[in-house]
N, C-alpha and C positions, 0 to 999 in steps of 0.2 A: 504494500500500500504506500503510495507516494504522499508527499505533503499536500499536494493539490487534492488528492482523494480525501484526506482527512478534513481539509477546509470545506470541501463540497459536502461531506457528511455533516459537519457542523452547520453549514448553511441550510441543508435540508431539514435538520432537526429544529433549527430556529424557525424556519418557515412552517413547520408543522404546528408550531405554537402561535406564531405571529404571521399570518398569511398576508398581511399588508406589506411586509418587508420584501422587496424584490431581490432576486438573485444578484442583479447588477449593483444594487445599493450595498448589499452585504459584502460583496467581493472587494469593495473599496477599503474594508477594514482588515487589520492584521489578525493573525491567529489568536493572540492573547485577548484582543478586544472581542472577538467572536466568542471565545470561551467564557469570558466574563459576562457578556450579554446573555448567553444561554443559561448560565447559572442564575442570573437575575430573573429570566423568564420562568425557570423551573420553580423558583421561590414564590413567584406570583400565583402559581397554581396550587400551592399548599394552603390549607386553612391558616389564618393568621395566628391563632393561638398555639399552633404546633411549631411554627417556624420562628427562629430568632429575628428574622427579617434581613433585608439587604442593607449593607452599610457601604456608602460611597467611600472610596479610597481618599485618604487625606490630601492627596495632591491633585485630585480631579475637581474641576469647577462644577457647580450645580447645573449649569447650563453650558452646552458646548455646541458648536456648529462645525460643519465640514465645508471647506471651499474646494469645489471640483477643480482639477487641473485645467490649465488653459490649453486649448488645442490650436 
């Protein structure tokens, strides 16, 4: 299994939870960001009382944007 296969598996699993996220959009993110987002999505599917919740990393802003590359 190649690194691309692993990323595609992550993207497919993310899209099984969040169908609004397009493959093209998700491919813009690196492996670590995809793993973190998938973990966040999995936590949102659990009852609130059983999950300790998702905690934003200390070095991440509360709101972020992505600027697409210039063509």
